[in-house]
C-alpha positions, -999 to 999 in steps of 0.1 A, spaced: 915 892 451 921 859 436 890 831 443 905 796 447 902 774 420 876 743 419 893 712 430 893 678 401 877 656 430 849 677 439 813 663 426 795 688 402 754 683 411 726 702 394 692 702 410 660 716 397 645 743 420 612 726 424 636 701 447 615 694 483 636 705 514 632 667 525 650 654 492 678 682 495 682 670 534 686 632 517 711 641 493 732 658 520 726 633 548 746 611 524 775 629 506 782 649 536 792 614 552 811 600 521 845 589 530 870 600 521 856 636 522 852 657 490 840 692 476 810 699 461 794 723 438 760 727 430 742 743 404 702 751 402 687 754 368 656 741 353 659 704 336 665 717 300 698 736 311 710 710 332 707 686 309 729 703 286 757 707 312 757 672 321 764 662 284 789 691 284 806 676 311 805 704 332 778 687 362 786 652 370 750 646 372 714 663 380 686 654 401 658 665 371 627 659 354 629 629 327 625 638 292 626 619 261 659 641 248 677 628 280 672 590 271 683 592 237 713 618 246 738 589 258 724 601 294 713 571 326 681 579 340 673 566 371 637 569 387 633 586 421 598 597 422 565 613 408 554 647 418 516 655 417 508 693 402 487 710 427 469 744 422 483 774 450 464 801 457 465 836 478 446 829 511 417 858 496 415 838 466 412 803 476 383 813 500 363 819 465 373 790 449 378 760 477 343 748 468 341 753 434 352 725 409 380 732 384 364 762 366 390 770 341 373 800 330 374 812 368 409 806 372 420 820 340 410 854 354 432 853 382 468 866 384 492 834 374 531 829 383 544 810 358 579 788 357 601 794 329 595 787 292 616 759 290 603 733 317 579 709 320 558 722 343 550 753 316 547 728 291 519 713 310 503 746 318 497 752 285 484 721 276 458 721 304 447 754 291 443 740 255 422 710 269 398 729 289 392 757 258 406 784 276 432 810 264 464 808 281 468 835 307 496 864 302 514 855 331 521 884 360 551 867 370 576 840 349 596 827 382 608 795 400 629 805 433 611 798 464 615 830 480 600 851 451 565 828 451 562 827 488 563 869 485 542 869 458 515 848 469 514 868 501 510 900 487 486 896 460 455 885 470 442 869 436 477 853 427 477 813 413 504 789 405 506 753 397 538 735 417 545 699 426 527 687 456 554 687 477 566 723 469 531 735 471 527 730 504 562 743 517 552 771 495 517 775 511 529 772 547 553 799 540 532 825 523 494 816 539 484 809 508 464 776 503 466 744 486 433 737 468 415 706 470 407 699 438 429 675 414 444 684 383 444 650 363 477 654 347 512 640 356 545 656 354 573 640 343 591 620 371 622 632 390 652 611 390 691 614 390 706 620 357 741 614 344 763 603 316 768 566 304 804 564 308 806 590 335 839 589 355 828 591 389 795 571 383 799 548 412 796 579 437 762 593 414 749 557 417 755 554 457 734 588 459 711 573 436 706 540 455 705 558 490 678 586 473 657 555 461 658 536 496 649 567 518 617 575 492 608 535 493 607 538 532 587 566 530 560 556 512 558 524 527 571 496 505 
């Protein structure tokens, strides 16, 4: 079988896995209404890999986290929103932990799900344990796929993960897990749209960015 070739007019978009359904819906509400109609290619990967693809011109833009490296690499970064990291714990473990403080020794004894090593969240997790004077746990699992996270948190009674707040709630709702009320005093790099400064279709990407920013401003009531 021969596969159809990609059209030169297609918009190639990269997205991180921890992009909420609300943001995904806003992206497609805007893009599918464009006239004249165009085709799309979507790649899902970590921020590091998406930035490499934008620089290599295999992607036109990426919705990912900001990094210091991307600011220095000829890339234009447009801010969209912040995400707060939250602890998500399987149902059985949540009952034990809900009323305790941030007991990192107790948390370290659980079965951890980590994102891949080259991600900002993974780096933050390492920093959290270091600042708490605790060794970084050896993860039960390294994954960022939504369905994998849901299945493991549903079936493993002492599973735990740190996820962005909107993703944490989505995963908890789908798995029966709980987002712990304890707040982490850490910040994730913001989410935004990244493109090459001299991108050929900068106007299309920038219009998408402005649409997403306006939607976010309405959401937070600015």
